[in-house]
Backbone bond lengths (Angstrom), bond angles and torsions (degrees), N, CA, C in turn:
res aa  C-N    CA-C-N  psi(-1)  N-CA   C-N-CA  omega(-1)  CA-C   N-CA-C  phi
1 X - - - 1.477 - - 1.520 107.90 -
2 X 1.367 117.30 111.93 1.464 121.43 178.85 1.477 109.50 -82.06
3 X 1.346 114.40 74.83 1.485 121.27 -174.23 1.489 110.29 -139.20
4 X 1.342 116.88 137.98 1.471 121.00 168.21 1.522 108.60 -79.87
5 X 1.321 118.22 128.52 1.435 121.27 178.66 1.536 108.98 -109.24
6 X 1.326 115.31 123.93 1.478 121.00 178.28 1.508 110.11 -105.71
7 X 1.343 115.52 139.97 1.460 121.53 176.65 1.517 108.96 -107.55
8 X 1.347 115.05 129.38 1.451 118.90 173.04 1.539 114.33 70.45
9 X 1.322 117.32 23.04 1.444 119.40 177.21 1.504 109.78 -69.63
10 X 1.338 115.22 154.92 1.465 118.95 178.45 1.513 108.72 -58.64
11 X 1.308 118.00 135.04 1.450 120.26 -173.58 1.549 109.66 -81.76
12 X 1.312 115.69 123.85 1.455 120.79 170.30 1.525 106.89 -126.74
13 X 1.328 116.75 166.66 1.452 116.70 -167.48 1.508 114.55 -117.95
14 X 1.346 116.03 21.40 1.438 117.41 178.22 1.538 108.62 -99.01
15 X 1.307 117.29 156.46 1.451 121.24 -176.12 1.543 110.87 -112.60
16 X 1.290 118.09 -33.56 1.450 120.52 -175.68 1.511 109.09 -133.06
17 X 1.328 117.62 125.00 1.439 122.99 -178.84 1.492 108.56 -115.34
18 X 1.313 117.75 114.19 1.461 120.77 -176.41 1.510 110.73 -107.73
19 X 1.345 116.46 156.09 1.438 121.02 -179.69 1.523 110.97 -68.64
20 X 1.351 117.51 144.95 1.460 119.79 177.20 1.497 112.44 -73.54
21 X 1.333 115.88 168.71 1.455 119.10 -175.50 1.502 112.16 -89.59
22 X 1.329 116.49 62.07 1.462 120.42 169.08 1.510 108.85 -153.08
23 X 1.339 116.75 157.50 1.429 119.79 -175.18 1.522 109.56 -145.90
24 X 1.297 117.15 176.58 1.464 118.93 -174.53 1.530 112.55 -92.51
25 X 1.314 115.95 158.11 1.458 122.60 177.25 1.522 109.67 56.84
26 X 1.319 116.38 -140.61 1.457 120.04 175.50 1.499 107.45 -88.45
27 X 1.319 116.37 67.89 1.450 124.30 -176.11 1.518 111.88 52.92
28 X 1.323 119.68 -95.77 1.438 121.69 -174.48 1.526 113.59 -74.61
29 X 1.320 117.06 -10.33 1.490 120.54 -173.34 1.509 112.26 -61.55
30 X 1.366 117.51 -33.01 1.409 119.77 -179.16 1.533 112.03 -109.96
31 X 1.314 117.47 5.01 1.438 121.41 -179.15 1.518 113.09 76.91
32 X 1.329 118.25 9.39 1.451 121.45 178.93 1.519 110.85 98.06
33 X 1.313 117.97 120.06 1.463 121.77 176.37 1.523 105.64 -120.39
34 X 1.338 117.85 126.42 1.444 121.61 -175.83 1.500 113.96 -118.14
35 X 1.308 117.95 -4.29 1.464 120.91 -178.11 1.502 108.91 -142.60
36 X 1.316 115.74 128.16 1.471 121.05 -177.32 1.547 109.90 -78.37
37 X 1.318 114.57 130.50 1.484 120.84 176.16 1.499 109.12 -136.51
38 X 1.326 116.94 140.38 1.448 121.61 179.30 1.529 111.37 -55.01
39 X 1.301 116.02 130.67 1.473 121.37 176.14 1.502 113.95 84.56
40 X 1.355 117.72 0.04 1.452 121.43 -179.16 1.549 109.78 -118.92
41 X 1.325 113.92 166.76 1.463 118.89 -178.46 1.527 110.70 -59.08
42 X 1.299 116.05 136.55 1.472 120.65 178.02 1.505 111.45 -82.74
43 X 1.318 117.59 146.31 1.470 119.04 171.44 1.512 108.70 -61.10
44 X 1.329 116.25 140.42 1.475 119.04 170.94 1.519 107.74 -100.99
45 X 1.339 115.45 155.38 1.455 118.67 -173.47 1.518 110.19 -155.09
46 X 1.328 115.33 163.97 1.433 122.67 175.66 1.520 108.81 -126.44
47 X 1.325 115.87 128.07 1.480 120.81 -179.55 1.530 110.12 -138.14
48 X 1.316 116.87 151.51 1.486 120.30 172.07 1.526 110.48 -81.39
49 X 1.305 115.38 150.11 1.455 118.83 175.36 1.529 110.14 -96.81
50 X 1.325 115.52 166.15 1.457 120.27 -179.27 1.512 112.91 -64.98
51 X 1.339 117.65 -20.43 1.457 121.24 177.95 1.522 113.74 -100.92
52 X 1.346 116.60 15.50 1.434 120.18 169.24 1.522 115.58 94.49
53 X 1.292 119.60 -0.64 1.482 120.68 176.43 1.523 110.16 -86.33
54 X 1.306 115.34 168.50 1.473 120.41 174.79 1.521 108.17 -121.65
55 X 1.335 115.09 135.20 1.448 120.72 179.77 1.509 109.86 -118.02
56 X 1.341 117.58 129.59 1.468 123.05 177.82 1.532 107.67 -119.36
57 X 1.313 116.66 113.37 1.457 118.27 -176.08 1.538 114.42 -68.37
58 X 1.343 115.18 -19.61 1.450 119.41 176.28 1.536 113.01 -62.06
59 X 1.326 114.75 -21.72 1.470 119.92 179.40 1.509 113.14 -90.87
60 X 1.333 115.95 4.84 1.466 121.59 -177.16 1.538 112.56 -107.48
61 X 1.323 116.75 9.87 1.472 119.80 -178.62 1.525 108.87 -56.25
62 X 1.306 116.20 136.71 1.457 121.21 -176.33 1.511 111.40 101.53
63 X 1.342 116.75 -14.99 1.465 123.05 176.17 1.530 110.12 -97.91
64 X 1.314 116.78 151.61 1.463 120.78 163.21 1.499 105.51 -80.60
65 X 1.366 115.78 126.39 1.465 119.61 -178.07 1.536 107.65 -112.42
66 X 1.318 113.86 130.56 1.469 120.76 175.34 1.506 108.08 -110.85
67 X 1.334 117.98 125.48 1.452 123.06 175.25 1.518 108.94 -107.37
68 X 1.282 116.43 127.32 1.483 122.44 -177.73 1.547 107.01 -121.66
69 X 1.330 117.69 112.39 1.487 119.58 176.96 1.530 108.29 -74.75
70 X 1.335 113.90 134.41 1.461 120.82 -158.54 1.547 110.16 -135.75
71 X 1.329 116.01 139.36 1.447 123.99 172.19 1.520 106.49 -149.19
72 X 1.323 120.01 106.58 1.454 121.32 -171.86 1.510 115.77 -64.32
73 X 1.337 117.36 -13.42 1.457 120.79 179.71 1.512 112.19 -102.67
74 X 1.301 118.73 1.19 1.456 122.59 178.25 1.514 109.27 -79.49
75 X 1.331 120.00 129.99 1.467 122.20 179.61 1.530 113.60 -57.94
76 X 1.330 117.35 -34.77 1.455 120.77 -179.70 1.534 110.40 -67.91
77 X 1.320 116.20 -39.07 1.469 120.62 177.44 1.503 109.82 -67.25
78 X 1.321 117.25 -42.30 1.473 121.48 178.01 1.528 111.16 -59.42
79 X 1.347 116.06 -40.34 1.459 120.21 179.26 1.521 110.32 -67.96
80 X 1.334 116.83 -41.11 1.469 119.64 -178.71 1.487 112.62 -65.12
81 X 1.363 116.20 -31.89 1.486 120.06 -176.70 1.546 112.03 -99.86
82 X 1.314 116.27 -7.32 1.450 119.31 178.61 1.505 112.15 -78.82
83 X 1.322 116.21 179.06 1.478 120.81 -176.90 1.539 111.34 -56.64
84 X 1.325 114.68 124.83 1.467 119.85 -179.49 1.502 114.58 80.94
85 X 1.320 118.65 2.02 1.447 122.78 -178.43 1.518 112.48 -73.36
86 X 1.328 117.85 161.20 1.461 122.59 -175.24 1.537 111.28 -61.36
87 X 1.350 116.55 -30.40 1.478 118.37 -176.11 1.525 113.17 -110.76
88 X 1.330 116.85 4.33 1.482 121.11 -170.95 1.525 111.64 -56.11
89 X 1.309 118.01 -47.40 1.475 121.14 179.81 1.534 111.12 -120.38
90 X 1.338 115.33 -27.12 1.497 117.99 -174.07 1.511 112.19 -62.83
91 X 1.351 117.20 -40.11 1.475 118.93 -175.57 1.515 111.35 -61.33
92 X 1.305 118.01 -49.32 1.437 120.83 179.47 1.514 114.44 -66.15
93 X 1.353 115.00 -35.14 1.465 119.66 176.04 1.536 109.46 -64.62
94 X 1.322 117.26 -41.28 1.472 120.03 178.03 1.499 110.87 -64.78
95 X 1.341 116.85 -41.47 1.466 121.35 -178.99 1.511 111.43 -65.13
96 X 1.328 116.92 -25.67 1.456 121.28 -178.50 1.533 112.06 -71.84
97 X 1.318 116.35 -19.16 1.477 120.02 180.00 1.550 107.94 -67.15
98 X 1.329 115.51 146.05 1.460 120.13 -179.75 1.540 111.74 -70.23
99 X 1.325 117.56 -21.44 1.452 119.20 -177.69 1.523 114.79 -99.44
100 X 1.343 117.08 9.73 1.461 120.51 -173.79 1.532 111.82 -136.61
101 X 1.324 114.87 137.13 1.478 122.02 174.02 1.521 108.14 -122.78
102 X 1.297 116.43 126.68 1.469 123.01 -179.91 1.517 107.88 -109.32
103 X 1.339 116.67 130.14 1.464 121.13 -179.33 1.545 109.36 -130.10
104 X 1.309 116.40 126.91 1.447 119.57 170.69 1.526 108.32 -91.45
105 X 1.333 118.26 142.58 1.471 122.00 -177.26 1.516 106.55 -131.09
106 X 1.337 114.67 128.64 1.449 121.50 174.22 1.521 106.98 -108.30
107 X 1.347 117.77 108.26 1.451 122.38 -177.98 1.512 112.14 -97.21
108 X 1.320 117.74 14.60 1.459 120.27 178.44 1.539 111.64 -70.24
109 X 1.301 116.16 142.72 1.453 121.49 177.01 1.534 109.81 -75.67
110 X 1.307 119.04 151.01 1.455 123.24 -178.35 1.540 111.54 -53.17
111 X 1.312 115.53 135.59 1.470 122.00 -179.67 1.512 113.93 91.55
112 X 1.331 117.63 -11.76 1.479 119.61 -179.95 1.524 108.30 -87.65
113 X 1.348 114.62 169.63 1.447 122.01 -178.04 1.531 111.86 -52.71
114 X 1.311 116.09 130.82 1.473 121.36 173.21 1.508 115.67 76.45
115 X 1.324 118.59 11.17 1.445 119.08 -178.18 1.511 112.66 -98.31
116 X 1.309 116.30 166.47 1.420 122.16 -178.61 1.528 113.56 103.89
117 X 1.324 116.67 139.22 1.472 120.83 -174.73 1.517 111.28 -59.21
118 X 1.340 118.53 -42.59 1.453 120.55 -173.62 1.526 111.04 -63.92
119 X 1.326 117.38 -45.80 1.492 120.61 179.63 1.527 110.20 -59.46
120 X 1.297 117.27 -40.78 1.450 120.45 -176.75 1.523 112.06 -75.35
121 X 1.326 116.49 -35.85 1.476 118.94 172.84 1.549 110.80 -61.78
122 X 1.302 116.51 -44.58 1.461 120.96 -178.73 1.554 111.29 -62.75
123 X 1.307 115.67 -43.92 1.474 119.21 179.14 1.524 111.08 -64.72
124 X 1.294 116.53 -38.76 1.492 120.73 179.34 1.530 108.87 -61.87
125 X 1.330 117.02 -43.01 1.437 119.95 -179.64 1.535 111.48 -69.80
126 X 1.334 116.17 -43.65 1.456 120.70 -179.36 1.513 113.02 -59.50
127 X 1.317 114.90 -36.48 1.488 121.04 -175.73 1.531 111.99 -99.08
128 X 1.332 116.76 8.52 1.487 121.31 176.76 1.533 111.01 53.50
129 X 1.293 117.38 43.51 1.454 122.81 178.66 1.524 108.41 -78.80
130 X 1.326 118.60 121.40 1.434 122.09 -178.53 1.521 112.73 -80.95
131 X 1.299 116.23 -12.63 1.443 122.77 -173.56 1.543 111.97 -108.01
132 X 1.341 119.63 160.28 1.460 120.54 -174.54 1.524 114.13 -78.77
133 X 1.308 113.94 157.47 1.465 120.80 168.48 1.509 107.07 -105.60
134 X 1.341 117.33 117.52 1.443 122.61 -178.26 1.514 109.64 -92.68
135 X 1.342 116.15 143.43 1.459 121.77 -176.69 1.533 109.49 -104.52
136 X 1.281 115.67 112.98 1.474 124.42 -178.79 1.523 106.58 -112.00
137 X 1.344 117.35 63.92 1.469 120.42 -171.10 1.505 112.71 -66.62
138 X 1.359 117.79 -27.50 1.464 118.72 179.72 1.521 111.52 -76.41
139 X 1.338 116.81 -21.12 1.479 121.90 -178.69 1.513 113.60 84.78
140 X 1.318 119.28 4.70 1.482 119.23 -179.61 1.496 112.67 -58.49
141 X 1.321 116.88 -49.83 1.467 119.65 -175.03 1.521 112.59 -68.25
142 X 1.342 115.45 -41.62 1.461 118.39 177.07 1.510 111.43 -60.00
143 X 1.292 117.21 -42.25 1.491 119.05 179.69 1.529 111.15 -68.35
144 X 1.328 118.14 -37.13 1.452 120.02 179.68 1.508 111.67 -63.20
145 X 1.317 116.11 -33.57 1.495 120.01 -179.32 1.516 111.82 -96.32
146 X 1.330 116.69 1.75 1.475 118.67 178.68 1.509 114.91 67.79
147 X 1.352 116.73 26.78 1.464 120.58 -178.88 1.508 110.38 -65.40
148 X 1.350 115.30 124.80 1.464 120.82 -176.16 1.523 113.44 -112.91
149 X 1.317 116.62 -30.70 1.470 119.74 -174.72 1.505 111.41 -133.64
150 X 1.320 115.41 168.44 1.476 121.53 167.31 1.502 107.98 -123.34
151 X 1.380 116.04 117.37 1.450 126.68 2.38 1.558 112.41 -79.07
152 X 1.318 116.24 160.11 1.459 123.96 169.08 1.506 104.22 -149.68
153 X 1.330 116.81 128.12 1.457 120.86 -170.64 1.531 112.49 -110.39
154 X 1.331 115.49 137.65 1.465 123.79 172.22 1.495 108.36 -125.47
155 X 1.348 117.69 136.52 1.459 121.47 173.76 1.508 109.49 -119.32
156 X 1.314 115.25 129.34 1.489 122.65 178.29 1.513 108.33 -112.48
157 X 1.325 116.76 128.39 1.442 120.19 -178.61 1.523 112.57 -72.98
158 X 1.345 116.83 166.34 1.464 119.08 176.56 1.508 113.86 -57.61
159 X 1.327 117.04 -21.69 1.458 121.83 177.83 1.500 112.50 -84.10
160 X 1.342 117.18 -1.74 1.453 120.60 176.49 1.509 113.41 89.43
161 X 1.331 120.00 14.58 1.446 122.03 179.92 1.531 112.52 -102.53
162 X 1.288 116.79 147.25 1.484 121.29 175.16 1.499 107.95 -75.14
163 X 1.365 116.68 120.80 1.476 119.55 -178.35 1.536 111.72 -117.34
164 X 1.315 118.03 -7.82 1.475 119.36 176.37 1.553 108.78 -155.05
165 X 1.336 111.72 142.73 1.457 121.19 177.22 1.521 108.00 -142.92
166 X 1.346 119.65 110.77 1.446 116.71 -178.80 1.490 118.30 168.86
167 X 1.343 114.78 -145.18 1.458 124.59 -170.12 1.528 112.88 -78.45
168 X 1.310 116.34 145.17 1.475 120.26 -179.23 1.539 111.91 -65.78
169 X 1.310 117.74 -26.31 1.483 118.27 -179.69 1.508 114.06 -69.23
170 X 1.315 117.24 -13.93 1.465 122.05 -179.64 1.522 113.24 -95.99
171 X 1.330 117.47 -6.12 1.436 120.48 -168.26 1.534 113.21 -66.77
172 X 1.328 117.72 -33.84 1.446 121.36 -177.28 1.535 109.58 -66.25
173 X 1.300 117.75 -46.07 1.477 121.15 179.70 1.532 111.09 -65.76
174 X 1.329 115.47 -41.71 1.480 119.16 -179.56 1.510 110.64 -61.81
175 X 1.318 117.27 -46.43 1.476 119.44 -179.84 1.516 111.85 -68.29
176 X 1.339 117.69 -31.07 1.434 119.56 176.05 1.534 111.30 -58.79
177 X 1.350 116.17 -42.92 1.442 121.24 177.03 1.532 111.10 -65.74
178 X 1.341 117.41 -46.88 1.474 120.59 179.89 1.498 111.83 -59.39
179 X 1.346 116.78 -44.88 1.460 119.77 179.61 1.515 113.47 -66.02
180 X 1.337 116.61 -24.19 1.456 121.06 177.22 1.523 111.39 -86.05
181 X 1.334 116.44 3.02 1.472 120.98 178.35 1.505 113.99 79.90
182 X 1.330 116.22 19.12 1.468 121.12 -178.33 1.536 110.67 -110.77
183 X 1.320 114.26 155.88 1.458 118.12 169.41 1.504 109.74 -69.45
184 X 1.334 120.20 135.83 1.442 120.42 -178.30 1.526 112.10 -58.09
185 X 1.333 116.16 137.24 1.442 120.54 177.86 1.527 111.22 -62.95
186 X 1.353 114.82 -28.45 1.481 122.70 178.64 1.502 106.73 -118.82
187 X 1.352 115.86 120.51 1.457 119.88 179.26 1.521 114.17 -100.55
188 X 1.299 116.93 -17.87 1.456 118.88 177.80 1.536 111.55 -156.39
189 X 1.309 114.95 150.71 1.434 122.15 174.44 1.534 107.29 -152.36
190 X 1.292 117.48 170.65 1.451 120.62 -175.04 1.523 109.13 -88.57
191 X 1.331 117.98 117.04 1.478 120.48 178.08 1.546 109.90 -69.66
192 X 1.299 114.95 154.98 1.466 119.63 179.18 1.522 108.57 -136.69
193 X 1.310 116.97 134.64 1.465 120.95 179.14 1.507 110.68 164.62
194 X 1.339 114.84 -162.79 1.460 120.84 175.94 1.530 108.65 -75.53
195 X 1.295 118.00 144.54 1.454 120.86 173.82 1.500 111.62 -60.58
196 X 1.346 116.93 141.08 1.445 120.36 175.44 1.505 109.11 -60.95
197 X 1.322 118.21 133.68 1.465 121.97 -173.47 1.543 111.99 -87.79
198 X 1.344 114.19 63.00 1.463 118.99 177.95 1.523 111.81 -64.60
199 X 1.323 114.43 160.42 1.461 119.36 174.09 1.518 109.76 -63.21
200 X 1.347 116.02 140.89 1.468 122.51 177.68 1.505 109.85 -102.08
201 X 1.314 116.26 135.06 1.465 119.97 179.28 1.517 109.99 84.00
202 X 1.315 115.46 169.17 1.446 122.05 -177.83 1.532 110.13 -84.98
203 X 1.334 115.96 122.77 1.454 122.55 177.12 1.508 108.93 -135.64
204 X 1.298 115.68 140.93 1.483 120.23 179.44 1.540 108.68 -61.30
205 X 1.304 115.12 130.27 1.478 120.31 178.71 1.494 115.08 90.86
206 X 1.344 117.99 -4.75 1.454 122.84 -179.69 1.511 110.15 -115.52
207 X 1.327 115.98 161.69 1.471 120.79 178.36 1.517 110.05 -59.50
208 X 1.303 116.81 133.11 1.465 121.95 -179.48 1.513 109.87 -70.62
209 X 1.353 117.30 145.44 1.467 118.43 174.45 1.511 110.53 -60.24
210 X 1.316 115.98 140.18 1.455 120.55 179.52 1.552 108.68 -82.45
211 X 1.304 116.61 151.01 1.453 119.12 175.46 1.556 108.28 -157.18
212 X 1.298 115.61 162.39 1.464 121.69 175.22 1.523 106.51 -129.57
213 X 1.313 115.61 134.09 1.464 122.21 177.91 1.524 109.90 -138.23
214 X 1.292 116.67 163.27 1.468 122.36 178.70 1.510 110.15 -106.51
215 X 1.356 116.11 136.93 1.458 119.47 179.06 1.521 110.26 -83.04
216 X 1.296 117.66 -172.72 1.452 122.69 -173.06 1.529 112.15 -71.05
217 X 1.327 116.19 -15.13 1.463 120.89 177.04 1.503 112.27 -100.37
218 X 1.330 116.92 2.41 1.449 121.25 -179.76 1.499 115.63 89.71
219 X 1.328 118.29 2.91 1.458 121.34 179.34 1.518 110.45 -80.38
220 X 1.326 116.93 138.79 1.447 120.76 -179.99 1.540 111.46 -83.49
221 X 1.322 116.47 142.83 1.421 123.84 172.96 1.519 108.89 -127.52
222 X 1.323 117.21 127.24 1.457 122.05 178.87 1.524 107.64 -116.62
223 X 1.350 114.34 125.16 1.458 119.89 -176.58 1.539 111.75 -59.26
224 X 1.345 116.54 -37.75 1.458 119.60 -178.94 1.508 114.88 -61.65
225 X 1.335 116.96 -18.92 1.467 120.66 178.42 1.527 112.00 -74.63
226 X 1.306 116.36 -9.77 1.455 122.14 -175.47 1.526 113.09 -109.53
227 X 1.336 116.94 17.19 1.442 119.71 174.05 1.513 109.23 -58.57
228 X 1.315 116.06 128.99 1.473 120.67 -174.66 1.507 112.40 104.40
229 X 1.334 115.55 -15.31 1.495 119.23 176.74 1.519 109.37 -100.84
230 X 1.317 115.39 158.86 1.445 119.45 166.54 1.553 106.79 -87.93
231 X 1.318 115.71 125.92 1.476 121.57 -176.16 1.519 108.57 -121.94
232 X 1.311 116.47 132.66 1.461 122.41 174.82 1.522 106.63 -109.25
233 X 1.327 117.19 126.54 1.467 122.60 174.44 1.515 107.40 -107.16
234 X 1.302 115.21 122.93 1.489 121.46 -179.61 1.523 109.47 -116.87
235 X 1.327 116.68 116.48 1.479 116.40 176.14 1.493 109.72 -77.72
236 X 1.348 115.75 135.39 1.439 122.02 -159.30 1.537 111.08 -135.09
237 X 1.306 115.80 139.62 1.466 124.55 171.73 1.527 107.47 -148.90
238 X 1.334 118.45 106.74 1.449 120.44 -171.13 1.531 114.14 -65.30
239 X 1.327 117.34 -14.85 1.470 120.74 -178.54 1.541 111.91 -101.18
240 X 1.309 117.04 -0.96 1.449 120.64 178.95 1.560 109.39 -78.43
241 X 1.333 117.91 128.51 1.462 117.82 -178.69 1.525 115.17 -60.20
242 X 1.337 116.67 -31.79 1.475 118.80 178.63 1.540 110.32 -69.22
243 X 1.312 116.85 -39.75 1.475 120.23 175.66 1.523 110.30 -63.26
244 X 1.307 115.76 -42.60 1.474 118.41 178.28 1.503 112.20 -61.35
245 X 1.294 115.43 -38.77 1.464 119.52 177.89 1.539 112.18 -65.90
246 X 1.341 114.76 -40.41 1.491 119.42 -179.13 1.505 111.43 -66.54
247 X 1.352 117.48 -35.58 1.471 120.92 -178.07 1.520 112.86 -94.58
248 X 1.302 118.24 -7.58 1.461 121.01 -178.96 1.523 111.38 -79.26
249 X 1.359 114.47 -177.39 1.447 120.82 -179.47 1.532 111.68 -57.53
250 X 1.329 114.36 122.06 1.449 121.46 179.46 1.517 113.38 81.32
251 X 1.332 119.98 1.56 1.425 123.03 -179.39 1.530 113.36 -72.71
252 X 1.312 116.28 158.60 1.450 121.08 -175.52 1.531 113.28 -61.35
253 X 1.351 117.31 -26.13 1.469 120.46 -177.85 1.536 111.53 -112.40
254 X 1.313 118.25 13.08 1.467 120.44 -175.92 1.548 110.99 -54.51
255 X 1.300 117.99 -46.42 1.458 122.12 -177.73 1.540 112.52 -121.82
256 X 1.337 116.44 4.89 1.472 119.25 -173.09 1.516 113.16 -58.33
257 X 1.301 116.45 -47.68 1.487 120.49 -177.05 1.516 111.32 -60.28
258 X 1.355 116.26 -45.53 1.489 118.51 178.86 1.506 111.64 -62.68
259 X 1.337 117.30 -43.20 1.445 120.32 -178.13 1.523 112.95 -64.45
260 X 1.290 116.59 -42.12 1.460 118.82 -174.28 1.537 112.37 -85.25
261 X 1.313 119.17 -31.39 1.450 118.73 174.24 1.521 110.49 -65.43
262 X 1.324 117.09 -29.60 1.462 121.17 177.33 1.545 110.68 -65.53
263 X 1.337 114.68 -21.30 1.470 119.81 -179.54 1.556 110.85 -98.75
264 X 1.328 116.09 7.97 1.481 120.10 176.24 1.499 114.77 98.89
265 X 1.312 117.27 1.09 1.490 119.55 178.67 1.544 108.98 -75.68
266 X 1.317 116.10 140.42 1.463 121.15 173.45 1.544 107.50 -94.59
267 X 1.334 115.74 115.36 1.467 120.41 -176.21 1.536 109.15 -108.33
268 X 1.297 117.22 123.52 1.462 122.16 -174.81 1.534 108.71 -127.62
269 X 1.314 116.70 120.86 1.450 120.78 171.33 1.541 108.75 -93.39
270 X 1.319 115.32 138.81 1.480 119.98 -177.71 1.515 109.20 -125.27
271 X 1.311 115.34 125.50 1.437 121.11 172.96 1.523 109.42 -103.08
272 X 1.314 116.54 104.85 1.456 120.65 -176.82 1.539 112.96 -95.27
273 X 1.316 116.17 14.12 1.439 121.29 178.17 1.514 112.55 -67.49
274 X 1.308 117.06 147.52 1.469 120.85 178.11 1.519 110.12 -80.93
275 X 1.327 118.03 153.44 1.484 120.34 177.93 1.511 110.78 -53.06
276 X 1.326 115.16 136.49 1.448 120.88 179.87 1.516 114.80 89.99
277 X 1.327 116.72 -11.39 1.477 120.92 179.90 1.527 109.49 -87.60
278 X 1.323 114.50 165.64 1.483 121.02 -179.71 1.530 111.04 -53.18
279 X 1.318 115.35 129.54 1.470 122.49 172.99 1.519 115.96 81.23
280 X 1.356 115.73 3.10 1.470 116.93 -179.11 1.520 110.26 -89.10
281 X 1.325 115.43 152.22 1.459 121.76 176.26 1.496 112.08 119.96
282 X 1.338 117.31 138.65 1.441 122.33 -176.56 1.500 112.59 -58.83
283 X 1.321 117.79 -44.55 1.473 119.74 -176.86 1.545 112.24 -61.22
284 X 1.320 115.96 -45.10 1.462 120.45 179.68 1.533 110.59 -60.14
285 X 1.312 115.69 -43.47 1.478 118.92 -176.04 1.517 111.51 -76.03
286 X 1.296 118.95 -29.83 1.486 121.07 174.50 1.518 110.84 -62.94
287 X 1.335 116.73 -39.48 1.470 120.87 -179.44 1.532 109.96 -69.69
């Protein structure tokens, strides 16, 4: 069985994790970028806006792109966009430049604080935001950029590289450097605000919960390191009759792992049994 087996991994309830529909650079140009890193190509993505438009960042190459993680009901966002706030006038002024596109992104899952097209349209109008609020309800884009708070700022250079990741109070100085054709003196800082209201738990169509587990040799595997891959999670108990049937001669999983790992799928079996329970233990699972 060409499968990584994890013992005691955090239990999640999804079985198949597929890559989201966005890639790096001009799609195939970079071979696919799924995680934003300073100095490297940024993931490109397509999202709907709260007012019904669609924005594709792959069509903005040559522009400086500012990403602002947004939640209209977060006190920190209200302060940033209120009178005298860091983004109150600066964001729209920056977006008015011919060489800059500013995008607010709400990565909150439906039903969470600050989500929904109407709330975001109203906030945009109330705060005179000239730029769109994009709805990332699945959380794919927020996770790809590591967005943790609202606000949380990302700057992408005209060459498509991530050049800043951090606090909204630093954005003016960072853009001043970028507009002057220089690398920002500050490439990262710690963002501060409300936590992004991602979906909790495993749900079809949403970002899978991240976890780290140890395999039978003691090596750690973190699901988040495989963003961009198709991952199969198989809950496993070597002493369960149903598992034995699935992996036995003619069983549904007898050759499945070998066949699909050969096609690039990452197949992970997880034994979530407690110590002393049926099927637990490294030796049993190795066999």
